[in-house]
C-alpha positions, 0 to 999 in steps of 0.5 A, a space after each residue: 701603267 700610271 697617268 701622270 697625275 699619279 692615278 692607276 691609268 685603264 688598261 690599254 685596250 686590245 688589239 682588234 681582231 687580226 691587228 697582228 696578222 701582218 700586212 704590206 704597204 705600197 706607196 703611190 706616187 705620180 712623175 709629174 710637180 702635184 699629184 694629189 696634193 696641191 699646195 704644197 709644192 711651197 712649202 719649205 723643205 719640198 723639192 719637187 723643183 727638181 721631179 725631171 731629175 732622176 736623183 729625186 726620184 732614185 732619193 724616193 725609193 730608197 725612203 720607201 724603201 728604208 720607209 718599209 714598204 714592199 711596193 711603189 707604184 707610179 701612176 700614170 696617164 693619158 693625155 691632159 685634164 680636158 673637161 674644166 673649162 672645155 680644154 686644157 689650157 686650165 690644166 696647163 696654168 695649174 699643173 694639174 697632174 702635169 707634166 707628167 714622165 714616162 715612170 718606164 725609164 725612172 724604174 732601171 734605175 730606180 731598183 738599181 738604187 734599192 735592195 728589196 722593194 718591188 715597183 710597179 707601172 700603168 703597161 700598154 692596156 692592148 696586150 693586157 687585155 689580150 694576156 689577161 683573155 688568154 690567162 682567164 677566158 672572159 668573154 670581155 671587157 667593161 670600159 668605163 671612163 674613171 676620170 675624163 670622158 675623153 678616154 673613153 674618146 681615145 679609148 676608141 679611136 686609139 686599142 680598138 682600131 690596134 685590137 682589132 688590126 690583130 683580129 682579137 676583137 669580136 665586132 658585134 652582129 647587128 640588129 642583137 642583143 647585148 646578152 647573144 652577143 656576149 653567149 649566144 645564150 638568146 636575146 633576154 633571161 627567161 621570165 622564170 629565170 632562178 641563178 643562183 644569185 639572180 631570179 625572176 618569177 614571169 
């Protein structure tokens, strides 16, 4: 190998350890005009104005497949962003992940238009929590508001009542610590606790 000026070019750097191991690619998209790329809708080649047409998404699925991807995940969100300005007005005005379509409606058509890629969508939280508990035997779940504080309010208003109705949400007993409610193993760790990954010495 020689450089453009005729001098010998240095050998190519060796591939990093494990670089030859095959890996998978998964595309990440959301059925909304603006997902994580504000302003790109103005690009001359953008066709996002067609986002409400099924052909837009079947074409995207074929592009993803032709690009060597193994899967396409379509994100979703419950409700609108309502922190900035104390309401949804800024979200609607700026088109911040709004409007958004239901990916479960489009996926069957996208699957029919492709041959080998897989699709992922968000699913009913209540059934997923119940399935995970049944399959793993976990004692509970740590629920956090990853994007919006209002998500916890919606969880408490929509998900918890449904779990209670099914009889799968264990209610905490008043006057007991979290440790007692979860495991019944006493209100606190012993003063001289020596666990595998955590130790205390009184």
